[in-house]
C-alpha positions in Angstrom: 0.2 0.2 0.3 1.0 3.2 -1.0 1.5 6.5 2.1 2.8 8.8 -0.5 1.9 10.5 -3.9 5.1 9.0 -6.1 6.0 11.3 -9.1 7.0 10.6 -12.4 8.4 11.9 -15.5 6.9 11.6 -18.6 10.0 12.1 -21.6 8.0 15.8 -23.3 5.2 16.0 -20.5 4.7 17.3 -17.3 5.7 15.3 -14.3 2.1 13.9 -12.5 0.9 12.5 -9.6 -0.2 9.2 -9.4 -3.0 8.5 -7.5 -2.8 6.3 -5.0 -5.7 5.7 -1.8 -3.2 5.5 1.4 -6.4 5.6 2.9 -5.9 8.7 4.9 -9.2 11.2 5.3 -7.7 13.6 4.1 -7.8 12.7 0.3 -11.2 11.4 0.7 -12.5 14.5 1.7 -10.7 16.4 -1.2 -12.5 13.6 -3.6 -15.1 14.1 -2.2 -15.5 18.0 -2.0 -14.3 18.2 -6.0 -16.7 15.5 -6.6 -20.0 17.4 -4.6 -18.3 21.4 -5.7 -16.6 20.6 -9.4 -14.9 24.0 -11.1 -15.8 25.5 -13.7 -15.3 23.4 -17.3 -14.0 20.6 -15.2 -14.9 17.3 -16.2 -16.7 16.3 -13.4 -18.6 19.3 -13.9 -20.0 17.7 -17.8 -20.9 14.7 -16.1 -23.0 17.0 -13.9 -24.3 18.2 -16.4 -24.3 15.2 -19.1 -26.9 13.9 -15.8 -24.3 11.4 -13.8 -25.3 11.7 -9.8 -22.0 12.8 -8.2 -24.2 12.2 -4.8 -24.0 8.3 -5.2 -20.4 8.0 -6.4 -19.6 10.4 -3.6 -21.6 7.9 -1.2 -19.9 5.0 -2.7 -16.5 6.5 -1.9 -17.3 7.0 1.9 -18.0 3.3 1.7 -14.8 0.7 2.5 -13.6 -1.5 -1.1 -15.1 -4.4 1.3 -18.4 -2.9 2.1 -18.4 -2.2 -1.7 -17.2 -5.9 -2.8 -20.3 -6.8 -0.9 -22.6 -4.5 -1.7 -21.8 -5.6 -5.1 -22.3 -9.3 -4.3 -25.8 -8.4 -3.1 -26.8 -6.6 -6.0 -25.6 -9.3 -7.9 -27.4 -12.4 -6.4 -30.8 -10.3 -5.8 -29.8 -9.9 -10.1 -29.7 -13.8 -10.2 -33.2 -14.2 -8.1 -34.7 -12.0 -10.2 -33.7 -13.8 -13.5 -34.8 -17.3 -12.1 -38.6 -15.7 -10.8 -38.5 -14.0 -14.8 -37.6 -17.6 -16.3 -40.2 -19.8 -14.4 -42.9 -16.8 -15.1 -42.3 -17.4 -19.0 -42.5 -21.0 -18.8 
């Protein structure tokens, strides 16, 4: 697990910051702030204007990775149950 951001130089490009996750609250709060209050003209603002639910992204960011996997698994199980019901009703 990375503890700090690493700067890499790419030929002909300015140095960029490698995005890492170390579980720090500061990084999470900064990301949430950018999602809830995007800068004018940013990609985040364009996504919001297009109809992307940024509050849903924030809610998922607040979950731990294990909680996200658990939630996704529950959704998959529910979808399989619905698929089974639909098959039985069809025949």
